[in-house]
C-alpha positions as CSV (number, residue, x, y, z in Angstrom):
1,L,175.8,200.3,107.4
2,N,174.8,197.8,110.0
3,P,175.9,198.0,113.7
4,P,178.0,195.2,115.1
5,P,176.0,192.4,116.7
6,Y,176.7,192.9,120.4
7,S,173.4,192.0,122.1
8,S,169.7,192.0,121.8
9,A,169.6,195.0,124.1
10,A,171.2,197.2,121.5
11,V,169.3,200.1,120.1
12,I,169.8,202.6,117.3
13,T,169.5,206.1,118.6
14,P,168.3,209.2,116.7
15,G,171.1,210.4,114.5
16,G,172.2,206.9,113.6
17,M,174.4,206.1,116.6
18,F,174.4,202.6,117.9
19,R,174.4,202.1,121.7
20,G,174.5,198.5,122.9
21,A,175.3,196.7,126.1
22,M,178.1,194.3,125.4
23,H,178.2,191.2,127.6
24,T,181.6,192.4,129.0
25,G,180.0,195.1,131.1
26,V,181.2,197.8,128.7
27,A,178.8,199.8,126.5
28,V,180.0,200.7,123.1
29,R,178.9,203.5,120.9
30,W,179.3,202.8,117.2
31,L,179.4,205.5,114.5
32,A,179.6,205.1,110.8
33,G,183.2,204.5,110.0
34,P,186.0,202.6,111.6
35,A,186.4,204.6,114.8
36,R,185.0,203.0,118.0
37,R,185.6,203.9,121.6
38,A,184.7,202.0,124.7
39,M,182.4,203.6,127.1
40,P,182.6,202.9,130.9
41,P,179.8,200.8,132.4
42,S,176.7,202.8,133.4
43,L,176.7,201.3,136.8
44,K,179.6,199.8,138.8
45,L,179.7,197.1,141.5
46,T,182.0,196.8,144.4
47,G,183.9,193.5,144.6
48,R,181.8,192.5,147.6
49,C,178.5,193.3,145.8
50,A,179.6,191.4,142.7
51,K,180.5,188.4,144.8
52,T,177.2,188.4,146.7
53,L,175.1,188.8,143.5
54,A,177.1,186.1,141.8
55,A,176.4,183.7,144.7
56,L,172.6,184.6,144.5
57,L,172.6,183.8,140.8
58,E,174.5,180.6,141.4
59,S,172.0,179.5,144.0
60,K,169.1,179.8,141.5
61,G,170.9,177.6,138.9
62,D,169.7,177.8,135.3
63,R,166.3,179.1,136.2
64,V,167.4,182.7,136.1
65,S,169.9,184.6,133.8
66,A,170.4,187.8,135.8
67,I,169.1,190.1,138.6
68,R,167.0,193.0,137.4
69,I,167.1,196.4,138.9
70,K,164.1,198.6,138.2
71,M,162.1,201.5,139.5
72,V,159.1,200.8,141.7
73,N,156.4,203.2,142.8
74,D,156.7,203.9,146.5
75,W,154.5,206.8,147.5
76,S,155.8,206.7,151.1
77,S,159.2,207.8,149.9
78,T,160.1,211.4,149.3
79,T,160.6,210.9,145.6
80,G,157.6,208.6,145.0
81,F,159.7,205.7,143.9
82,T,162.4,203.3,145.1
83,F,164.7,200.8,143.4
84,G,163.6,197.1,143.3
85,M,165.6,194.0,142.5
86,E,164.2,190.7,141.2
87,F,165.5,187.6,139.5
88,A,165.1,187.7,135.7
89,E,164.8,184.9,133.2
90,S,165.4,187.1,130.2
91,I,166.3,190.6,129.2
92,E,163.6,193.1,128.4
93,P,163.9,195.7,125.6
94,G,165.8,198.8,126.6
95,E,167.6,197.2,129.5
96,E,171.4,197.5,129.9
97,V,173.5,194.5,130.8
98,I,176.1,194.9,133.4
99,E,178.5,192.0,134.1
100,Q,181.2,192.0,136.6
101,E,183.0,189.1,138.4
102,G,180.3,186.5,137.8
103,A,177.4,188.9,138.6
104,R,174.9,189.8,135.8
105,L,172.4,192.7,136.1
106,Y,169.7,193.8,133.8
107,V,169.1,197.5,134.5
108,E,166.0,199.3,133.3
109,A,166.7,202.6,131.5
110,S,164.4,204.4,133.9
111,A,166.5,203.3,136.9
112,L,169.6,204.6,135.2
113,F,168.4,207.9,133.7
114,N,165.9,209.2,136.2
115,T,166.6,213.0,136.2
116,E,166.9,213.4,140.0
117,T,168.1,210.2,141.5
118,G,169.0,207.8,138.7
119,L,171.8,205.2,139.1
120,L,173.9,206.4,136.2
121,G,177.5,206.6,137.3
122,S,176.8,205.2,140.8
123,T,178.4,202.2,142.5
124,L,176.4,199.5,144.2
125,D,177.6,197.8,147.4
126,M,175.9,194.9,149.0
127,D,176.9,193.1,152.2
128,E,176.3,189.5,153.2
129,T,172.9,190.4,154.7
130,L,171.8,191.6,151.3
131,E,171.7,195.2,152.4
132,L,172.2,197.4,149.3
133,T,174.0,200.7,149.4
134,I,174.0,203.1,146.5
135,I,177.2,205.2,146.3
136,P,176.5,208.2,144.1
137,P,179.0,209.3,141.5
138,P,181.6,211.9,142.5
139,S,180.5,215.5,142.1
140,K,181.6,217.3,139.0
141,G,182.5,220.3,141.1
142,G,179.8,222.7,139.9
143,S,178.1,225.2,142.0
144,R,174.4,226.1,142.2
């Protein structure tokens, strides 16, 4: 069985599951057989953030296709890294595509799935001065 052709960022995971980033901002998991279920985006944008990022992309014209979010070493921070943003001309293997209201992000897997402070489930907000705020996902209610 072949997975459906969603994007070049799609990968086959161990166990034969297909996980790809559709260009609608929704990741889809594909299993052998007819059942498919939509997965929520790994990262959400506020309306203000999407509008600001879309304007940045529009200002660059056809020279860039998205804004990339990645992890950058920063030994002055308490965790040893920080998140960086840059304009991207093409998607890199393993990146997830997030599209919302005209904004397109390529997100490195390491930025999403870092065990301590990854962006998975978070919401990004950005104001007109380009200050980025990461809003963590709601707590699951567990105790330590």
